[in-house]
mmCIF file of the N, C-alpha and C atoms, coordinates in Angstrom:
data_MODEL
# 
_entry.id   MODEL 
# 
loop_
_atom_site.group_PDB 
_atom_site.id 
_atom_site.type_symbol 
_atom_site.label_atom_id 
_atom_site.label_alt_id 
_atom_site.label_comp_id 
_atom_site.label_asym_id 
_atom_site.label_entity_id 
_atom_site.label_seq_id 
_atom_site.pdbx_PDB_ins_code 
_atom_site.Cartn_x 
_atom_site.Cartn_y 
_atom_site.Cartn_z 
_atom_site.occupancy 
_atom_site.B_iso_or_equiv 
_atom_site.pdbx_formal_charge 
_atom_site.auth_seq_id 
_atom_site.auth_comp_id 
_atom_site.auth_asym_id 
_atom_site.auth_atom_id 
_atom_site.pdbx_PDB_model_num 
ATOM 1   N N  . MET A 1 1  ? 123.228 -132.595 -100.396 1.00 0.00 ? 1  MET A N  1 
ATOM 2   C CA . MET A 1 1  ? 122.409 -133.649 -100.962 1.00 0.00 ? 1  MET A CA 1 
ATOM 3   C C  . MET A 1 1  ? 121.300 -132.982 -101.751 1.00 0.00 ? 1  MET A C  1 
ATOM 4   N N  . GLY A 1 2  ? 121.032 -133.511 -102.902 1.00 0.00 ? 2  GLY A N  1 
ATOM 5   C CA . GLY A 1 2  ? 119.964 -132.966 -103.732 1.00 0.00 ? 2  GLY A CA 1 
ATOM 6   C C  . GLY A 1 2  ? 119.329 -134.033 -104.583 1.00 0.00 ? 2  GLY A C  1 
ATOM 7   N N  . VAL A 1 3  ? 118.125 -133.738 -105.039 1.00 0.00 ? 3  VAL A N  1 
ATOM 8   C CA . VAL A 1 3  ? 117.392 -134.620 -105.948 1.00 0.00 ? 3  VAL A CA 1 
ATOM 9   C C  . VAL A 1 3  ? 116.968 -133.785 -107.145 1.00 0.00 ? 3  VAL A C  1 
ATOM 10  N N  . PHE A 1 4  ? 117.288 -134.267 -108.324 1.00 0.00 ? 4  PHE A N  1 
ATOM 11  C CA . PHE A 1 4  ? 116.834 -133.620 -109.546 1.00 0.00 ? 4  PHE A CA 1 
ATOM 12  C C  . PHE A 1 4  ? 115.848 -134.546 -110.230 1.00 0.00 ? 4  PHE A C  1 
ATOM 13  N N  . LEU A 1 5  ? 114.699 -133.985 -110.589 1.00 0.00 ? 5  LEU A N  1 
ATOM 14  C CA . LEU A 1 5  ? 113.639 -134.739 -111.254 1.00 0.00 ? 5  LEU A CA 1 
ATOM 15  C C  . LEU A 1 5  ? 113.482 -134.222 -112.667 1.00 0.00 ? 5  LEU A C  1 
ATOM 16  N N  . SER A 1 6  ? 113.531 -135.137 -113.623 1.00 0.00 ? 6  SER A N  1 
ATOM 17  C CA . SER A 1 6  ? 113.263 -134.813 -115.015 1.00 0.00 ? 6  SER A CA 1 
ATOM 18  C C  . SER A 1 6  ? 112.216 -135.799 -115.501 1.00 0.00 ? 6  SER A C  1 
ATOM 19  N N  . ILE A 1 7  ? 111.054 -135.306 -115.835 1.00 0.00 ? 7  ILE A N  1 
ATOM 20  C CA . ILE A 1 7  ? 109.958 -136.179 -116.251 1.00 0.00 ? 7  ILE A CA 1 
ATOM 21  C C  . ILE A 1 7  ? 110.346 -137.029 -117.458 1.00 0.00 ? 7  ILE A C  1 
ATOM 22  N N  . LEU A 1 8  ? 111.053 -136.456 -118.401 1.00 0.00 ? 8  LEU A N  1 
ATOM 23  C CA . LEU A 1 8  ? 111.416 -137.184 -119.621 1.00 0.00 ? 8  LEU A CA 1 
ATOM 24  C C  . LEU A 1 8  ? 112.736 -137.919 -119.518 1.00 0.00 ? 8  LEU A C  1 
ATOM 25  N N  . GLY A 1 9  ? 113.377 -137.884 -118.369 1.00 0.00 ? 9  GLY A N  1 
ATOM 26  C CA . GLY A 1 9  ? 114.639 -138.602 -118.195 1.00 0.00 ? 9  GLY A CA 1 
ATOM 27  C C  . GLY A 1 9  ? 115.838 -137.713 -118.445 1.00 0.00 ? 9  GLY A C  1 
ATOM 28  N N  . TRP A 1 10 ? 116.985 -138.326 -118.477 1.00 0.00 ? 10 TRP A N  1 
ATOM 29  C CA . TRP A 1 10 ? 118.256 -137.616 -118.544 1.00 0.00 ? 10 TRP A CA 1 
ATOM 30  C C  . TRP A 1 10 ? 119.005 -137.988 -119.807 1.00 0.00 ? 10 TRP A C  1 
ATOM 31  N N  . SER A 1 11 ? 119.756 -137.047 -120.352 1.00 0.00 ? 11 SER A N  1 
ATOM 32  C CA . SER A 1 11 ? 120.631 -137.401 -121.466 1.00 0.00 ? 11 SER A CA 1 
ATOM 33  C C  . SER A 1 11 ? 121.729 -138.306 -120.914 1.00 0.00 ? 11 SER A C  1 
ATOM 34  N N  . ASP A 1 12 ? 122.357 -139.048 -121.777 1.00 0.00 ? 12 ASP A N  1 
ATOM 35  C CA . ASP A 1 12 ? 123.356 -140.028 -121.358 1.00 0.00 ? 12 ASP A CA 1 
ATOM 36  C C  . ASP A 1 12 ? 124.543 -139.411 -120.620 1.00 0.00 ? 12 ASP A C  1 
ATOM 37  N N  . ASN A 1 13 ? 124.842 -138.153 -120.898 1.00 0.00 ? 13 ASN A N  1 
ATOM 38  C CA . ASN A 1 13 ? 126.028 -137.553 -120.291 1.00 0.00 ? 13 ASN A CA 1 
ATOM 39  C C  . ASN A 1 13 ? 125.791 -137.045 -118.868 1.00 0.00 ? 13 ASN A C  1 
ATOM 40  N N  . VAL A 1 14 ? 124.552 -136.862 -118.435 1.00 0.00 ? 14 VAL A N  1 
ATOM 41  C CA . VAL A 1 14 ? 124.291 -136.291 -117.102 1.00 0.00 ? 14 VAL A CA 1 
ATOM 42  C C  . VAL A 1 14 ? 124.840 -137.174 -115.978 1.00 0.00 ? 14 VAL A C  1 
ATOM 43  N N  . PRO A 1 15 ? 124.517 -138.470 -115.925 1.00 0.00 ? 15 PRO A N  1 
ATOM 44  C CA . PRO A 1 15 ? 125.090 -139.288 -114.843 1.00 0.00 ? 15 PRO A CA 1 
ATOM 45  C C  . PRO A 1 15 ? 126.616 -139.300 -114.866 1.00 0.00 ? 15 PRO A C  1 
ATOM 46  N N  . GLY A 1 16 ? 127.192 -139.324 -116.053 1.00 0.00 ? 16 GLY A N  1 
ATOM 47  C CA . GLY A 1 16 ? 128.652 -139.329 -116.163 1.00 0.00 ? 16 GLY A CA 1 
ATOM 48  C C  . GLY A 1 16 ? 129.288 -138.060 -115.620 1.00 0.00 ? 16 GLY A C  1 
ATOM 49  N N  . VAL A 1 17 ? 128.680 -136.925 -115.906 1.00 0.00 ? 17 VAL A N  1 
ATOM 50  C CA . VAL A 1 17 ? 129.190 -135.652 -115.392 1.00 0.00 ? 17 VAL A CA 1 
ATOM 51  C C  . VAL A 1 17 ? 129.112 -135.628 -113.872 1.00 0.00 ? 17 VAL A C  1 
ATOM 52  N N  . LEU A 1 18 ? 128.013 -136.123 -113.322 1.00 0.00 ? 18 LEU A N  1 
ATOM 53  C CA . LEU A 1 18 ? 127.870 -136.155 -111.868 1.00 0.00 ? 18 LEU A CA 1 
ATOM 54  C C  . LEU A 1 18 ? 128.884 -137.106 -111.226 1.00 0.00 ? 18 LEU A C  1 
ATOM 55  N N  . LYS A 1 19 ? 129.196 -138.196 -111.887 1.00 0.00 ? 19 LYS A N  1 
ATOM 56  C CA . LYS A 1 19 ? 130.177 -139.145 -111.356 1.00 0.00 ? 19 LYS A CA 1 
ATOM 57  C C  . LYS A 1 19 ? 131.578 -138.538 -111.314 1.00 0.00 ? 19 LYS A C  1 
ATOM 58  N N  . GLN A 1 20 ? 131.846 -137.581 -112.193 1.00 0.00 ? 20 GLN A N  1 
ATOM 59  C CA . GLN A 1 20 ? 133.161 -136.955 -112.227 1.00 0.00 ? 20 GLN A CA 1 
ATOM 60  C C  . GLN A 1 20 ? 133.417 -136.084 -110.998 1.00 0.00 ? 20 GLN A C  1 
ATOM 61  N N  . ASN A 1 21 ? 132.372 -135.702 -110.306 1.00 0.00 ? 21 ASN A N  1 
ATOM 62  C CA . ASN A 1 21 ? 132.522 -134.877 -109.118 1.00 0.00 ? 21 ASN A CA 1 
ATOM 63  C C  . ASN A 1 21 ? 131.828 -135.566 -107.943 1.00 0.00 ? 21 ASN A C  1 
ATOM 64  N N  . PRO A 1 22 ? 132.517 -136.519 -107.296 1.00 0.00 ? 22 PRO A N  1 
ATOM 65  C CA . PRO A 1 22 ? 131.891 -137.307 -106.225 1.00 0.00 ? 22 PRO A CA 1 
ATOM 66  C C  . PRO A 1 22 ? 131.546 -136.498 -104.977 1.00 0.00 ? 22 PRO A C  1 
ATOM 67  N N  . ASP A 1 23 ? 132.058 -135.265 -104.879 1.00 0.00 ? 23 ASP A N  1 
ATOM 68  C CA . ASP A 1 23 ? 131.712 -134.425 -103.726 1.00 0.00 ? 23 ASP A CA 1 
ATOM 69  C C  . ASP A 1 23 ? 130.263 -133.961 -103.778 1.00 0.00 ? 23 ASP A C  1 
ATOM 70  N N  . LYS A 1 24 ? 129.701 -133.927 -104.964 1.00 0.00 ? 24 LYS A N  1 
ATOM 71  C CA . LYS A 1 24 ? 128.308 -133.520 -105.116 1.00 0.00 ? 24 LYS A CA 1 
ATOM 72  C C  . LYS A 1 24 ? 127.423 -134.753 -104.951 1.00 0.00 ? 24 LYS A C  1 
ATOM 73  N N  . LYS A 1 25 ? 126.604 -134.738 -103.941 1.00 0.00 ? 25 LYS A N  1 
ATOM 74  C CA . LYS A 1 25 ? 125.694 -135.853 -103.669 1.00 0.00 ? 25 LYS A CA 1 
ATOM 75  C C  . LYS A 1 25 ? 124.341 -135.532 -104.283 1.00 0.00 ? 25 LYS A C  1 
ATOM 76  N N  . ILE A 1 26 ? 124.154 -135.946 -105.534 1.00 0.00 ? 26 ILE A N  1 
ATOM 77  C CA . ILE A 1 26 ? 122.924 -135.654 -106.263 1.00 0.00 ? 26 ILE A CA 1 
ATOM 78  C C  . ILE A 1 26 ? 122.315 -136.962 -106.736 1.00 0.00 ? 26 ILE A C  1 
ATOM 79  N N  . ILE A 1 27 ? 121.037 -137.123 -106.469 1.00 0.00 ? 27 ILE A N  1 
ATOM 80  C CA . ILE A 1 27 ? 120.273 -138.288 -106.898 1.00 0.00 ? 27 ILE A CA 1 
ATOM 81  C C  . ILE A 1 27 ? 119.361 -137.851 -108.032 1.00 0.00 ? 27 ILE A C  1 
ATOM 82  N N  . LEU A 1 28 ? 119.296 -138.651 -109.078 1.00 0.00 ? 28 LEU A N  1 
ATOM 83  C CA . LEU A 1 28 ? 118.450 -138.356 -110.230 1.00 0.00 ? 28 LEU A CA 1 
ATOM 84  C C  . LEU A 1 28 ? 117.175 -139.194 -110.193 1.00 0.00 ? 28 LEU A C  1 
ATOM 85  N N  . MET A 1 29 ? 116.059 -138.566 -110.538 1.00 0.00 ? 29 MET A N  1 
ATOM 86  C CA . MET A 1 29 ? 114.775 -139.259 -110.671 1.00 0.00 ? 29 MET A CA 1 
ATOM 87  C C  . MET A 1 29 ? 114.186 -138.903 -112.028 1.00 0.00 ? 29 MET A C  1 
ATOM 88  N N  . ASP A 1 30 ? 113.410 -139.823 -112.590 1.00 0.00 ? 30 ASP A N  1 
ATOM 89  C CA . ASP A 1 30 ? 112.732 -139.523 -113.844 1.00 0.00 ? 30 ASP A CA 1 
ATOM 90  C C  . ASP A 1 30 ? 111.228 -139.756 -113.687 1.00 0.00 ? 30 ASP A C  1 
ATOM 91  N N  . GLY A 1 31 ? 110.506 -139.558 -114.760 1.00 0.00 ? 31 GLY A N  1 
ATOM 92  C CA . GLY A 1 31 ? 109.056 -139.680 -114.727 1.00 0.00 ? 31 GLY A CA 1 
ATOM 93  C C  . GLY A 1 31 ? 108.582 -141.072 -114.346 1.00 0.00 ? 31 GLY A C  1 
ATOM 94  N N  . GLU A 1 32 ? 109.279 -142.096 -114.785 1.00 0.00 ? 32 GLU A N  1 
ATOM 95  C CA . GLU A 1 32 ? 108.915 -143.476 -114.426 1.00 0.00 ? 32 GLU A CA 1 
ATOM 96  C C  . GLU A 1 32 ? 109.013 -143.670 -112.912 1.00 0.00 ? 32 GLU A C  1 
ATOM 97  N N  . ASP A 1 33 ? 110.049 -143.105 -112.309 1.00 0.00 ? 33 ASP A N  1 
ATOM 98  C CA . ASP A 1 33 ? 110.207 -143.179 -110.854 1.00 0.00 ? 33 ASP A CA 1 
ATOM 99  C C  . ASP A 1 33 ? 109.025 -142.501 -110.162 1.00 0.00 ? 33 ASP A C  1 
ATOM 100 N N  . LEU A 1 34 ? 108.689 -141.312 -110.630 1.00 0.00 ? 34 LEU A N  1 
ATOM 101 C CA . LEU A 1 34 ? 107.604 -140.549 -110.022 1.00 0.00 ? 34 LEU A CA 1 
ATOM 102 C C  . LEU A 1 34 ? 106.271 -141.282 -110.140 1.00 0.00 ? 34 LEU A C  1 
ATOM 103 N N  . VAL A 1 35 ? 105.989 -141.843 -111.289 1.00 0.00 ? 35 VAL A N  1 
ATOM 104 C CA . VAL A 1 35 ? 104.746 -142.593 -111.497 1.00 0.00 ? 35 VAL A CA 1 
ATOM 105 C C  . VAL A 1 35 ? 104.691 -143.794 -110.560 1.00 0.00 ? 35 VAL A C  1 
ATOM 106 N N  . ALA A 1 36 ? 105.795 -144.505 -110.409 1.00 0.00 ? 36 ALA A N  1 
ATOM 107 C CA . ALA A 1 36 ? 105.835 -145.670 -109.521 1.00 0.00 ? 36 ALA A CA 1 
ATOM 108 C C  . ALA A 1 36 ? 105.505 -145.267 -108.084 1.00 0.00 ? 36 ALA A C  1 
ATOM 109 N N  . ILE A 1 37 ? 106.024 -144.124 -107.657 1.00 0.00 ? 37 ILE A N  1 
ATOM 110 C CA . ILE A 1 37 ? 105.749 -143.641 -106.297 1.00 0.00 ? 37 ILE A CA 1 
ATOM 111 C C  . ILE A 1 37 ? 104.284 -143.232 -106.174 1.00 0.00 ? 37 ILE A C  1 
ATOM 112 N N  . LEU A 1 38 ? 103.788 -142.462 -107.143 1.00 0.00 ? 38 LEU A N  1 
ATOM 113 C CA . LEU A 1 38 ? 102.407 -141.976 -107.078 1.00 0.00 ? 38 LEU A CA 1 
ATOM 114 C C  . LEU A 1 38 ? 101.380 -143.104 -107.181 1.00 0.00 ? 38 LEU A C  1 
ATOM 115 N N  . GLU A 1 39 ? 101.717 -144.155 -107.902 1.00 0.00 ? 39 GLU A N  1 
ATOM 116 C CA . GLU A 1 39 ? 100.812 -145.306 -108.030 1.00 0.00 ? 39 GLU A CA 1 
ATOM 117 C C  . GLU A 1 39 ? 100.947 -146.281 -106.873 1.00 0.00 ? 39 GLU A C  1 
ATOM 118 N N  . GLY A 1 40 ? 101.837 -146.005 -105.936 1.00 0.00 ? 40 GLY A N  1 
ATOM 119 C CA . GLY A 1 40 ? 101.994 -146.843 -104.757 1.00 0.00 ? 40 GLY A CA 1 
ATOM 120 C C  . GLY A 1 40 ? 102.759 -148.132 -104.996 1.00 0.00 ? 40 GLY A C  1 
ATOM 121 N N  . LYS A 1 41 ? 103.500 -148.204 -106.087 1.00 0.00 ? 41 LYS A N  1 
ATOM 122 C CA . LYS A 1 41 ? 104.292 -149.399 -106.371 1.00 0.00 ? 41 LYS A CA 1 
ATOM 123 C C  . LYS A 1 41 ? 105.494 -149.496 -105.438 1.00 0.00 ? 41 LYS A C  1 
ATOM 124 N N  . ILE A 1 42 ? 105.932 -148.348 -104.923 1.00 0.00 ? 42 ILE A N  1 
ATOM 125 C CA . ILE A 1 42 ? 107.034 -148.299 -103.962 1.00 0.00 ? 42 ILE A CA 1 
ATOM 126 C C  . ILE A 1 42 ? 106.852 -147.047 -103.118 1.00 0.00 ? 42 ILE A C  1 
ATOM 127 N N  . GLU A 1 43 ? 107.248 -147.136 -101.878 1.00 0.00 ? 43 GLU A N  1 
ATOM 128 C CA . GLU A 1 43 ? 107.170 -145.982 -100.984 1.00 0.00 ? 43 GLU A CA 1 
ATOM 129 C C  . GLU A 1 43 ? 108.322 -145.030 -101.285 1.00 0.00 ? 43 GLU A C  1 
ATOM 130 N N  . LEU A 1 44 ? 108.051 -143.746 -101.185 1.00 0.00 ? 44 LEU A N  1 
ATOM 131 C CA . LEU A 1 44 ? 109.072 -142.739 -101.472 1.00 0.00 ? 44 LEU A CA 1 
ATOM 132 C C  . LEU A 1 44 ? 110.316 -142.950 -100.610 1.00 0.00 ? 44 LEU A C  1 
ATOM 133 N N  . GLN A 1 45 ? 110.133 -143.140 -99.314  1.00 0.00 ? 45 GLN A N  1 
ATOM 134 C CA . GLN A 1 45 ? 111.291 -143.295 -98.427  1.00 0.00 ? 45 GLN A CA 1 
ATOM 135 C C  . GLN A 1 45 ? 112.112 -144.526 -98.800  1.00 0.00 ? 45 GLN A C  1 
ATOM 136 N N  . GLU A 1 46 ? 111.456 -145.632 -99.081  1.00 0.00 ? 46 GLU A N  1 
ATOM 137 C CA . GLU A 1 46 ? 112.154 -146.865 -99.463  1.00 0.00 ? 46 GLU A CA 1 
ATOM 138 C C  . GLU A 1 46 ? 112.948 -146.659 -100.755 1.00 0.00 ? 46 GLU A C  1 
ATOM 139 N N  . PHE A 1 47 ? 112.321 -145.986 -101.714 1.00 0.00 ? 47 PHE A N  1 
ATOM 140 C CA . PHE A 1 47 ? 112.977 -145.762 -102.999 1.00 0.00 ? 47 PHE A CA 1 
ATOM 141 C C  . PHE A 1 47 ? 114.162 -144.818 -102.852 1.00 0.00 ? 47 PHE A C  1 
ATOM 142 N N  . MET A 1 48 ? 114.006 -143.765 -102.064 1.00 0.00 ? 48 MET A N  1 
ATOM 143 C CA . MET A 1 48 ? 115.103 -142.827 -101.867 1.00 0.00 ? 48 MET A CA 1 
ATOM 144 C C  . MET A 1 48 ? 116.266 -143.491 -101.123 1.00 0.00 ? 48 MET A C  1 
ATOM 145 N N  . GLU A 1 49 ? 115.957 -144.353 -100.177 1.00 0.00 ? 49 GLU A N  1 
ATOM 146 C CA . GLU A 1 49 ? 117.014 -145.088 -99.478  1.00 0.00 ? 49 GLU A CA 1 
ATOM 147 C C  . GLU A 1 49 ? 117.771 -145.996 -100.440 1.00 0.00 ? 49 GLU A C  1 
ATOM 148 N N  . ALA A 1 50 ? 117.054 -146.651 -101.362 1.00 0.00 ? 50 ALA A N  1 
ATOM 149 C CA . ALA A 1 50 ? 117.698 -147.510 -102.357 1.00 0.00 ? 50 ALA A CA 1 
ATOM 150 C C  . ALA A 1 50 ? 118.574 -146.684 -103.293 1.00 0.00 ? 50 ALA A C  1 
ATOM 151 N N  . LYS A 1 51 ? 118.069 -145.523 -103.705 1.00 0.00 ? 51 LYS A N  1 
ATOM 152 C CA . LYS A 1 51 ? 118.845 -144.640 -104.580 1.00 0.00 ? 51 LYS A CA 1 
ATOM 153 C C  . LYS A 1 51 ? 120.104 -144.131 -103.865 1.00 0.00 ? 51 LYS A C  1 
ATOM 154 N N  . LEU A 1 52 ? 119.972 -143.766 -102.608 1.00 0.00 ? 52 LEU A N  1 
ATOM 155 C CA . LEU A 1 52 ? 121.121 -143.284 -101.838 1.00 0.00 ? 52 LEU A CA 1 
ATOM 156 C C  . LEU A 1 52 ? 122.160 -144.390 -101.648 1.00 0.00 ? 52 LEU A C  1 
ATOM 157 N N  . LYS A 1 53 ? 121.708 -145.589 -101.363 1.00 0.00 ? 53 LYS A N  1 
ATOM 158 C CA . LYS A 1 53 ? 122.623 -146.726 -101.217 1.00 0.00 ? 53 LYS A CA 1 
ATOM 159 C C  . LYS A 1 53 ? 123.364 -146.969 -102.530 1.00 0.00 ? 53 LYS A C  1 
ATOM 160 N N  . HIS A 1 54 ? 122.638 -146.913 -103.634 1.00 0.00 ? 54 HIS A N  1 
ATOM 161 C CA . HIS A 1 54 ? 123.231 -147.095 -104.962 1.00 0.00 ? 54 HIS A CA 1 
ATOM 162 C C  . HIS A 1 54 ? 124.282 -146.019 -105.230 1.00 0.00 ? 54 HIS A C  1 
ATOM 163 N N  . LEU A 1 55 ? 123.984 -144.775 -104.849 1.00 0.00 ? 55 LEU A N  1 
ATOM 164 C CA . LEU A 1 55 ? 124.926 -143.681 -105.012 1.00 0.00 ? 55 LEU A CA 1 
ATOM 165 C C  . LEU A 1 55 ? 126.173 -143.902 -104.167 1.00 0.00 ? 55 LEU A C  1 
ATOM 166 N N  . ASN A 1 56 ? 125.990 -144.298 -102.924 1.00 0.00 ? 56 ASN A N  1 
ATOM 167 C CA . ASN A 1 56 ? 127.126 -144.470 -102.012 1.00 0.00 ? 56 ASN A CA 1 
ATOM 168 C C  . ASN A 1 56 ? 128.001 -145.665 -102.359 1.00 0.00 ? 56 ASN A C  1 
ATOM 169 N N  . ILE A 1 57 ? 127.397 -146.747 -102.812 1.00 0.00 ? 57 ILE A N  1 
ATOM 170 C CA . ILE A 1 57 ? 128.162 -147.969 -103.103 1.00 0.00 ? 57 ILE A CA 1 
ATOM 171 C C  . ILE A 1 57 ? 128.765 -147.954 -104.500 1.00 0.00 ? 57 ILE A C  1 
ATOM 172 N N  . LYS A 1 58 ? 127.984 -147.561 -105.501 1.00 0.00 ? 58 LYS A N  1 
ATOM 173 C CA . LYS A 1 58 ? 128.439 -147.647 -106.881 1.00 0.00 ? 58 LYS A CA 1 
ATOM 174 C C  . LYS A 1 58 ? 128.793 -146.296 -107.492 1.00 0.00 ? 58 LYS A C  1 
ATOM 175 N N  . ALA A 1 59 ? 128.586 -145.222 -106.745 1.00 0.00 ? 59 ALA A N  1 
ATOM 176 C CA . ALA A 1 59 ? 128.837 -143.863 -107.236 1.00 0.00 ? 59 ALA A CA 1 
ATOM 177 C C  . ALA A 1 59 ? 128.014 -143.539 -108.473 1.00 0.00 ? 59 ALA A C  1 
ATOM 178 N N  . GLU A 1 60 ? 126.857 -144.188 -108.581 1.00 0.00 ? 60 GLU A N  1 
ATOM 179 C CA . GLU A 1 60 ? 125.939 -143.948 -109.688 1.00 0.00 ? 60 GLU A CA 1 
ATOM 180 C C  . GLU A 1 60 ? 124.803 -143.072 -109.185 1.00 0.00 ? 60 GLU A C  1 
ATOM 181 N N  . PRO A 1 61 ? 124.589 -141.888 -109.798 1.00 0.00 ? 61 PRO A N  1 
ATOM 182 C CA . PRO A 1 61 ? 123.549 -140.996 -109.317 1.00 0.00 ? 61 PRO A CA 1 
ATOM 183 C C  . PRO A 1 61 ? 122.139 -141.389 -109.746 1.00 0.00 ? 61 PRO A C  1 
ATOM 184 N N  . TYR A 1 62 ? 122.025 -142.382 -110.638 1.00 0.00 ? 62 TYR A N  1 
ATOM 185 C CA . TYR A 1 62 ? 120.704 -142.742 -111.145 1.00 0.00 ? 62 TYR A CA 1 
ATOM 186 C C  . TYR A 1 62 ? 120.462 -144.238 -110.993 1.00 0.00 ? 62 TYR A C  1 
ATOM 187 N N  . LEU A 1 63 ? 119.368 -144.562 -110.346 1.00 0.00 ? 63 LEU A N  1 
ATOM 188 C CA . LEU A 1 63 ? 118.863 -145.925 -110.242 1.00 0.00 ? 63 LEU A CA 1 
ATOM 189 C C  . LEU A 1 63 ? 117.397 -145.853 -110.619 1.00 0.00 ? 63 LEU A C  1 
ATOM 190 N N  . SER A 1 64 ? 117.004 -146.509 -111.694 1.00 0.00 ? 64 SER A N  1 
ATOM 191 C CA . SER A 1 64 ? 115.623 -146.425 -112.145 1.00 0.00 ? 64 SER A CA 1 
ATOM 192 C C  . SER A 1 64 ? 114.742 -147.382 -111.357 1.00 0.00 ? 64 SER A C  1 
ATOM 193 N N  . PHE A 1 65 ? 113.457 -147.097 -111.342 1.00 0.00 ? 65 PHE A N  1 
ATOM 194 C CA . PHE A 1 65 ? 112.507 -147.977 -110.686 1.00 0.00 ? 65 PHE A CA 1 
ATOM 195 C C  . PHE A 1 65 ? 112.574 -149.370 -111.279 1.00 0.00 ? 65 PHE A C  1 
ATOM 196 N N  . GLY A 1 66 ? 112.748 -149.460 -112.590 1.00 0.00 ? 66 GLY A N  1 
ATOM 197 C CA . GLY A 1 66 ? 112.829 -150.752 -113.267 1.00 0.00 ? 66 GLY A CA 1 
ATOM 198 C C  . GLY A 1 66 ? 114.009 -151.593 -112.828 1.00 0.00 ? 66 GLY A C  1 
ATOM 199 N N  . ASP A 1 67 ? 115.052 -150.933 -112.367 1.00 0.00 ? 67 ASP A N  1 
ATOM 200 C CA . ASP A 1 67 ? 116.248 -151.663 -111.906 1.00 0.00 ? 67 ASP A CA 1 
ATOM 201 C C  . ASP A 1 67 ? 116.057 -152.154 -110.505 1.00 0.00 ? 67 ASP A C  1 
# 
């Protein structure tokens, strides 16, 4: 399990490449996610649980705070 943080976000191909290898459990975060956590809009644990659920159910490594 891993978390990759990119302040400026991800190119469109990154989530797709990660989806091609479902054995790798990687969650993506961007700067908007980090700001939401630091500003107290969402708790880190709650957000990570939502991201993990999204990864496990939809095989999508990225769930933005806005979603």
